[in-house]
C-alpha positions in Angstrom: 138.7 7.6 -85.8 135.5 6.7 -83.8 133.6 3.7 -84.9 130.1 2.9 -83.7 128.2 -0.3 -84.0 124.4 -0.3 -84.3 121.8 -3.0 -84.7 118.6 -2.3 -86.6 115.4 -4.2 -87.5 113.9 -3.3 -90.8 110.8 -4.4 -92.6 111.6 -7.1 -95.2 110.2 -5.2 -98.1 111.8 -3.8 -101.3 113.5 -0.4 -100.8 113.7 -0.4 -97.0 117.4 -0.8 -96.9 117.8 1.8 -99.6 115.8 4.3 -97.6 118.1 3.6 -94.6 121.3 4.0 -96.6 120.0 7.2 -98.2 119.4 8.7 -94.8 122.8 7.7 -93.6 124.4 9.2 -96.7 122.5 12.5 -96.3 123.9 12.6 -92.7 127.4 11.9 -94.1 127.6 8.6 -92.2 129.7 6.0 -93.9 129.1 2.2 -93.7 132.3 0.3 -93.2 130.7 -3.1 -92.9 127.2 -4.6 -93.0 125.7 -8.0 -91.9 122.2 -8.9 -92.9 120.2 -11.8 -91.5 116.6 -13.0 -91.5 115.5 -12.2 -87.9 111.8 -12.7 -88.5 111.4 -15.6 -86.1 113.4 -13.8 -83.5 111.2 -10.7 -83.8 108.0 -12.8 -83.6 109.2 -14.4 -80.4 110.2 -11.0 -79.0 106.9 -9.5 -79.8 105.0 -12.5 -78.1 107.2 -12.0 -75.0 106.4 -8.3 -74.6 102.8 -8.4 -75.9 101.3 -11.7 -74.8 97.7 -10.8 -76.0 
């Protein structure tokens, strides 16, 4: 069995994770495990680094 690991950034708003899981379900993609963390500070720093204006 092939397993693939992906990392995604989603908006922290109600329903966003549900939209993702619905899309994966429609594509017949199973989720074996999931880890969720607040990456908002990381994303802000990343955005500053690539868009200094």
